[in-house]
C-alpha positions as CSV (number, residue, x, y, z in Angstrom):
1,X,74.2,-1.1,15.7
2,X,72.9,-1.9,19.4
3,X,69.9,-0.9,20.4
4,X,68.5,-0.9,24.1
5,X,64.4,-1.5,24.8
6,X,63.6,-0.4,28.3
7,X,59.8,-1.4,29.0
8,X,59.3,0.8,32.7
9,X,56.4,-0.7,34.8
10,X,54.9,0.8,38.0
11,X,57.8,-1.5,40.4
12,X,59.7,-3.0,37.2
13,X,61.5,-2.4,34.4
14,X,62.2,-5.1,31.6
15,X,65.0,-4.7,28.9
16,X,66.6,-6.0,26.2
17,X,69.5,-5.2,24.1
18,X,69.3,-5.9,20.1
19,X,72.1,-6.5,17.3
20,X,70.1,-4.4,14.9
21,X,72.2,-5.9,11.7
22,X,71.2,-9.8,13.1
23,X,68.3,-8.3,15.0
24,X,69.5,-10.8,17.7
25,X,68.5,-10.4,21.2
26,X,72.0,-9.9,22.9
27,X,71.3,-9.4,26.5
28,X,67.3,-9.4,28.4
29,X,66.2,-8.8,31.8
30,X,64.3,-7.7,34.3
31,X,64.4,-5.7,37.9
32,X,61.0,-6.0,39.8
33,X,60.0,-5.1,43.6
34,X,61.8,-1.3,42.8
35,X,60.5,0.8,45.4
36,X,59.3,-1.7,48.0
37,X,61.0,-4.7,49.8
38,X,62.3,-8.0,48.4
39,X,63.7,-6.1,45.4
40,X,65.2,-8.9,42.6
41,X,67.2,-8.5,39.0
42,X,67.3,-11.6,36.7
43,X,69.9,-11.3,33.7
44,X,71.1,-13.3,30.9
45,X,73.3,-13.2,28.0
46,X,73.1,-16.2,25.6
47,X,73.7,-19.1,28.2
48,X,75.2,-17.0,30.3
49,X,72.5,-16.2,33.8
50,X,72.8,-14.1,36.9
51,X,70.0,-13.4,39.6
52,X,70.5,-11.6,42.4
53,X,68.2,-10.4,45.2
54,X,68.3,-6.6,47.0
55,X,66.0,-3.8,47.5
56,X,65.9,-1.3,44.6
57,X,64.6,2.0,46.0
58,X,64.3,3.8,42.6
59,X,64.0,3.5,38.8
60,X,67.1,5.2,38.1
61,X,68.9,2.6,40.6
62,X,67.5,-0.2,38.8
63,X,68.7,1.6,35.2
64,X,72.0,1.4,36.9
65,X,72.3,-2.3,37.3
66,X,70.6,-2.9,34.0
67,X,73.9,-1.2,32.8
68,X,76.4,-2.4,35.4
69,X,75.0,-6.2,34.1
70,X,75.4,-5.2,30.6
71,X,78.6,-3.7,30.5
72,X,79.6,-6.8,32.8
73,X,82.8,-8.6,32.2
74,X,81.4,-11.6,33.2
75,X,77.8,-11.5,33.1
76,X,77.6,-8.7,29.9
77,X,77.7,-8.6,26.7
78,X,79.3,-4.6,25.5
79,X,82.2,-3.0,26.7
80,X,80.6,0.1,27.7
81,X,77.4,2.3,27.2
82,X,79.3,4.0,23.8
83,X,78.4,1.2,22.0
84,X,74.5,1.6,22.9
85,X,73.3,3.6,19.7
86,X,69.8,4.2,20.9
87,X,67.6,3.5,23.3
88,X,63.4,2.6,22.7
89,X,61.0,3.3,25.4
90,X,57.9,0.9,25.2
91,X,54.7,3.6,26.3
92,X,51.4,2.1,26.3
93,X,49.0,5.0,26.3
94,X,50.1,8.5,23.6
95,X,46.2,9.8,24.0
96,X,45.6,12.1,20.8
97,X,48.6,14.2,21.1
98,X,51.8,11.3,20.7
99,X,50.4,9.4,17.9
100,X,53.6,8.1,16.5
101,X,57.1,7.0,17.5
102,X,58.9,10.5,18.5
103,X,62.4,11.5,19.7
104,X,62.8,12.0,23.7
105,X,62.6,15.5,24.3
106,X,61.0,18.5,26.4
107,X,58.5,18.7,24.1
108,X,57.2,15.0,24.0
109,X,57.6,14.6,27.6
110,X,55.2,17.2,27.9
111,X,52.6,15.3,25.7
112,X,53.4,12.5,27.8
113,X,52.5,14.0,31.1
114,X,49.2,15.1,29.7
115,X,49.0,11.4,29.7
116,X,48.6,10.8,33.3
117,X,44.7,11.7,33.2
118,X,44.7,8.4,30.9
119,X,46.4,6.1,32.2
120,X,48.3,6.5,35.8
121,X,48.8,3.3,36.1
122,X,51.1,3.6,33.0
123,X,52.6,6.7,32.6
124,X,53.9,7.9,35.7
125,X,56.1,4.5,35.8
126,X,57.3,5.5,32.0
127,X,58.4,8.4,33.3
128,X,60.4,7.0,35.9
129,X,61.7,4.8,33.4
130,X,62.8,7.3,31.2
131,X,64.2,9.5,33.8
132,X,66.2,6.9,34.8
133,X,67.8,5.9,31.5
134,X,68.1,9.7,30.9
135,X,70.6,10.5,34.3
136,X,72.2,7.5,33.5
137,X,72.7,7.7,29.5
138,X,72.5,11.2,28.9
139,X,74.0,11.3,25.6
140,X,72.2,8.3,24.0
141,X,69.6,9.2,22.0
142,X,65.8,7.8,23.5
143,X,62.1,7.5,21.6
144,X,59.7,6.8,22.8
145,X,57.6,4.3,20.8
146,X,53.6,4.6,21.3
147,X,51.2,1.4,21.6
148,X,48.4,3.5,20.9
149,X,50.2,4.8,17.3
150,X,49.2,1.2,15.8
151,X,45.6,2.4,16.5
152,X,44.9,5.6,14.9
153,X,43.8,4.8,11.6
154,X,40.5,3.4,13.5
155,X,37.4,5.8,11.7
156,X,35.8,8.2,14.1
157,X,32.5,5.7,13.9
158,X,34.9,3.0,15.7
159,X,36.3,5.2,18.5
160,X,33.7,7.7,19.4
161,X,31.8,6.9,22.3
162,X,27.7,7.3,22.5
163,X,28.9,10.4,25.2
164,X,28.0,14.1,24.8
165,X,30.5,15.3,22.5
166,X,31.8,18.2,24.6
167,X,32.9,15.5,27.0
168,X,35.4,13.8,24.3
169,X,36.7,17.3,23.3
170,X,37.3,18.3,27.1
171,X,38.9,15.1,28.5
172,X,40.2,13.3,25.0
173,X,37.3,9.9,25.7
174,X,37.4,7.9,22.9
175,X,38.4,4.4,22.2
176,X,42.3,4.4,21.7
177,X,43.5,0.6,21.7
178,X,46.2,-1.2,23.5
179,X,48.4,-3.9,22.5
180,X,49.0,-1.8,19.3
181,X,52.6,-3.3,18.6
182,X,52.1,-6.3,18.9
183,X,48.8,-6.4,16.7
184,X,51.6,-4.3,14.0
185,X,53.9,-6.9,14.2
186,X,51.5,-10.0,13.6
187,X,49.5,-8.5,11.1
188,X,52.4,-7.3,9.2
189,X,54.0,-11.0,9.3
190,X,50.9,-12.4,8.5
191,X,50.7,-10.0,5.2
192,X,54.3,-11.3,4.5
193,X,52.9,-15.0,4.9
194,X,49.7,-13.8,2.8
195,X,52.4,-12.4,-0.5
196,X,53.4,-9.2,0.8
197,X,50.5,-6.9,-0.4
198,X,48.5,-5.1,2.0
199,X,45.9,-3.8,0.1
200,X,42.8,-5.9,-0.3
201,X,44.0,-8.1,2.8
202,X,41.4,-8.4,5.4
203,X,43.1,-9.7,9.1
204,X,41.7,-10.3,12.7
205,X,44.6,-10.5,14.9
206,X,43.4,-12.0,18.4
207,X,46.4,-11.2,21.0
208,X,45.6,-13.4,23.8
209,X,47.6,-13.7,27.3
210,X,46.7,-11.8,30.9
211,X,45.8,-8.9,28.9
212,X,43.8,-9.9,25.5
213,X,42.9,-7.9,22.6
214,X,41.5,-8.4,19.2
215,X,41.3,-6.2,16.0
216,X,40.4,-5.9,12.8
217,X,43.1,-5.1,9.7
218,X,42.0,-3.9,6.4
219,X,44.4,-3.1,3.8
220,X,46.9,-3.2,6.7
221,X,45.8,-0.6,8.7
222,X,44.0,-0.8,11.8
223,X,39.6,-0.3,11.4
224,X,38.5,-1.6,15.4
225,X,39.7,-3.3,18.2
226,X,38.2,-4.4,21.3
227,X,40.3,-2.5,23.9
228,X,38.5,0.8,24.4
229,X,39.6,4.1,26.7
230,X,41.3,1.9,28.7
231,X,43.0,-1.8,28.8
232,X,39.8,-2.6,31.1
233,X,37.6,-3.1,27.5
234,X,36.8,-6.1,25.3
235,X,36.7,-9.6,26.1
236,X,37.5,-11.3,29.3
237,X,40.8,-11.5,30.6
238,X,43.3,-12.8,33.5
239,X,41.9,-10.2,36.1
240,X,40.1,-7.9,34.3
241,X,36.0,-7.7,33.5
242,X,36.0,-6.9,29.7
243,X,32.8,-5.3,29.0
244,X,30.5,-5.2,31.2
245,X,27.1,-3.0,31.6
246,X,28.2,0.3,32.8
247,X,25.5,0.2,35.1
248,X,27.1,-2.7,37.2
249,X,29.4,-0.6,38.4
250,X,27.7,2.2,40.1
251,X,25.5,-0.8,41.6
252,X,28.3,-3.0,42.7
253,X,30.0,0.6,44.2
254,X,26.4,1.1,45.9
255,X,26.0,-2.4,47.7
256,X,29.8,-3.2,48.3
257,X,31.0,0.1,49.7
258,X,33.2,0.7,47.3
259,X,35.1,3.7,46.2
260,X,35.8,4.8,42.8
261,X,39.6,4.5,43.2
262,X,39.0,0.8,44.5
263,X,36.5,0.1,42.0
264,X,39.1,0.4,39.4
265,X,41.3,-1.5,41.0
266,X,38.4,-4.3,41.5
267,X,37.6,-3.9,37.9
268,X,41.1,-4.7,37.1
269,X,42.3,-7.3,39.9
270,X,39.6,-9.2,40.9
271,X,37.5,-9.9,37.8
272,X,38.0,-12.1,34.5
273,X,39.3,-15.9,34.8
274,X,40.1,-15.2,38.3
275,X,36.6,-13.7,39.4
276,X,34.8,-16.2,37.9
277,X,36.7,-19.4,38.1
278,X,37.6,-18.6,41.7
279,X,40.8,-20.8,40.5
280,X,43.3,-18.2,39.4
281,X,43.9,-15.6,36.6
282,X,46.2,-17.8,34.8
283,X,44.3,-19.7,31.9
284,X,46.8,-22.9,32.8
285,X,45.4,-22.9,36.0
286,X,42.2,-22.5,35.2
287,X,42.0,-25.3,32.4
288,X,43.7,-27.8,35.0
289,X,40.4,-27.1,37.4
290,X,38.5,-26.8,34.6
291,X,40.2,-30.8,33.5
292,X,39.4,-31.9,37.3
293,X,35.5,-31.5,36.6
294,X,35.2,-27.4,38.3
295,X,32.2,-26.1,37.0
296,X,33.5,-22.3,37.5
297,X,36.2,-22.9,35.9
298,X,34.9,-24.4,32.8
299,X,32.8,-21.1,32.6
300,X,35.4,-19.1,32.6
301,X,37.2,-20.9,29.8
302,X,33.8,-20.8,27.9
303,X,33.4,-16.9,28.0
304,X,36.7,-16.6,26.8
305,X,35.9,-18.5,24.2
306,X,32.6,-17.5,23.3
307,X,34.0,-13.9,23.4
308,X,36.7,-14.1,21.4
309,X,33.8,-15.9,18.6
310,X,32.0,-13.1,18.5
311,X,34.7,-10.1,18.2
312,X,35.7,-12.0,15.0
313,X,32.0,-12.2,13.7
314,X,31.7,-8.9,14.7
315,X,34.9,-7.9,12.6
316,X,34.2,-9.9,9.5
317,X,31.0,-8.2,9.5
318,X,33.0,-4.9,9.4
319,X,35.4,-5.7,6.6
320,X,32.8,-7.6,4.7
321,X,34.8,-11.0,5.1
322,X,38.1,-12.2,6.6
323,X,41.0,-13.4,4.6
324,X,42.9,-14.5,7.5
325,X,43.1,-15.0,11.5
326,X,46.0,-14.9,13.6
327,X,46.8,-16.3,17.2
328,X,49.6,-14.4,19.4
329,X,50.8,-14.1,22.7
330,X,50.8,-16.6,25.7
331,X,47.6,-18.0,25.3
332,X,47.3,-17.6,21.4
333,X,50.7,-19.0,20.8
334,X,50.7,-21.8,23.1
335,X,46.8,-23.2,23.9
336,X,46.1,-25.4,21.3
337,X,43.1,-25.8,23.0
338,X,41.5,-22.2,22.8
339,X,42.9,-22.3,19.1
340,X,40.3,-24.9,18.7
341,X,37.6,-24.0,20.2
342,X,37.5,-20.6,19.1
343,X,37.7,-21.9,15.1
344,X,35.3,-25.0,16.0
345,X,31.6,-24.5,14.4
346,X,32.7,-21.4,11.9
347,X,32.2,-23.4,9.0
348,X,29.5,-20.4,8.2
349,X,32.7,-18.2,7.9
350,X,34.8,-20.3,5.9
351,X,37.2,-21.5,9.0
352,X,38.7,-24.8,8.9
353,X,41.3,-26.1,11.1
354,X,44.2,-28.8,10.3
355,X,43.8,-30.7,13.8
356,X,47.4,-32.2,14.0
357,X,48.6,-28.8,12.5
358,X,46.8,-27.2,15.1
359,X,48.3,-29.6,17.9
360,X,52.2,-29.6,16.9
361,X,52.8,-25.8,16.6
362,X,55.8,-25.9,18.2
363,X,57.3,-28.0,15.1
364,X,56.1,-26.1,12.5
365,X,57.9,-23.8,10.1
366,X,57.4,-20.6,9.5
367,X,55.0,-19.8,9.1
368,X,53.2,-21.8,11.6
369,X,49.8,-22.1,9.4
370,X,47.1,-24.4,10.9
371,X,43.8,-23.8,8.5
372,X,43.1,-27.0,6.8
373,X,43.9,-26.8,2.8
374,X,40.4,-26.3,2.1
375,X,39.7,-23.7,4.4
376,X,38.7,-20.4,2.8
377,X,40.3,-18.6,5.7
378,X,43.9,-19.3,6.5
379,X,44.7,-19.7,9.9
380,X,48.0,-18.2,11.6
381,X,50.0,-18.5,14.8
382,X,52.5,-15.9,14.8
383,X,54.8,-15.5,17.5
384,X,54.8,-11.7,18.9
385,X,58.0,-9.5,19.3
386,X,57.1,-6.2,20.5
387,X,60.7,-5.2,22.0
388,X,61.7,-5.7,17.9
389,X,58.4,-3.6,16.9
390,X,60.4,-0.6,19.6
391,X,63.5,-1.4,18.1
392,X,63.3,-0.6,15.0
393,X,61.0,1.9,15.0
394,X,63.7,3.8,17.5
395,X,66.6,2.4,15.3
396,X,64.7,4.7,12.4
397,X,63.3,8.0,13.8
398,X,67.6,8.0,15.2
399,X,69.0,7.1,12.3
400,X,66.5,7.3,9.6
401,X,67.0,3.7,8.2
C-alpha cells in the first residue's frame, strides 16, 4: 500500500511517498518558489536524484510535476497513479472545527476555510495544495491530518486566555498549540521505550528547530503546550519572538510607525535568534558567532536555553513531576551543546545527563537514552517523523487499519 503525504506552503509543496507495509520512504521531493520567479524542483527516489529550475505558476502545476516525477521511468518509483492508495495532507490549524483527522470532502473543506482567519499564512496554501491534488488525482481518497488535533486534550485552564469570554466565543481565541504530529510521534515513542503503557507517564517533549515548542504529556495526552493562538507564542525561535509582554506590540507600532499587518510579519521574521544576535536565524550560525566571541549571539543562545529550562520546570510542576524529557527536531536532535546546557543544574529535578552518550547520539542504537544510569528522569533524543504520522492516519481513515 502506497500513501502520498503532501505538505503545501505558501510558495512550496513538499511530498513523501510511503510504502506502508515497511513504512519506508520510496520517494520525496520539494517544489519551491511557486507563483514567483525562480521555480525549483528537487526529487529523490532511493539513490536516484533529479533537480530542475523552471517557473511553477500554481500549486496545481506543482502537483502535476510531483506526479510526473513519481511515475517517471528513470527517476520515479511507481508505474501509475493507480498505485497510490490515498493522499494525506498536513494541516497546521484546524481551529475548533477540525479536531481530528478527517476525509477530504465538502464539509471538511468548508471547516478548513473557516480557519483562514486563524492562520491565513498556512490555511490558504493548504487549500491550494488540496485543490491541486484533487484536480490531478480526483479519484484517489484524500485525508486532512490536523496538527492542532493532538492538543485538543488540554483543559480549559490551560487553553483559555484571560480575555472577555465573549471574544473567545465570537472569534475562537484560545491556545491551540502546534507541532502536534511531532509531539504525538515522539511522546508515543517515548512511552514505548518506557514500557508501552501511557497511564502514569509524565513526559515533556521539546521540539526545537527554526520553530520550537514544548509540551507536557501526561498519561499519553497533552495537558499544556508552549505555542498558543498562533505558532508565535512560547520560547524564542529562529526569527519569531516567542512570548513577550503584549504592551510591547502597540508600543513598537507607535514608535516605529508599523501597521498591524507589518507588525505581524515583523514578529515572525525579524525577531528571535535573528533579532537578538543580529547574525542569523539559523542556530548553527548563531553558535558559530557565539564561539567566535560575539556577545549578542551568546545572549540569544542563553535566552533559548533559559526559556527551555523554564518550561521544563513549569510543566514538571503542572504534572507533579516528570519521568522523561525528549529532545527532537533540528536543534533537539543535532545539537549536543543545547541539550547539555538545558539539562545542566537540574539535579533538584533528578535530571543527570551522560556526557559521552549525549555527544555520541548519532552512534547510539534506538532508543537514544542520554541520561546517566542514576538519573531519576530519563532523557531521550528521538528523531521526529511527522510525515509517517500523517501517512498512518491517512491509512486508518481510508482503510480502517
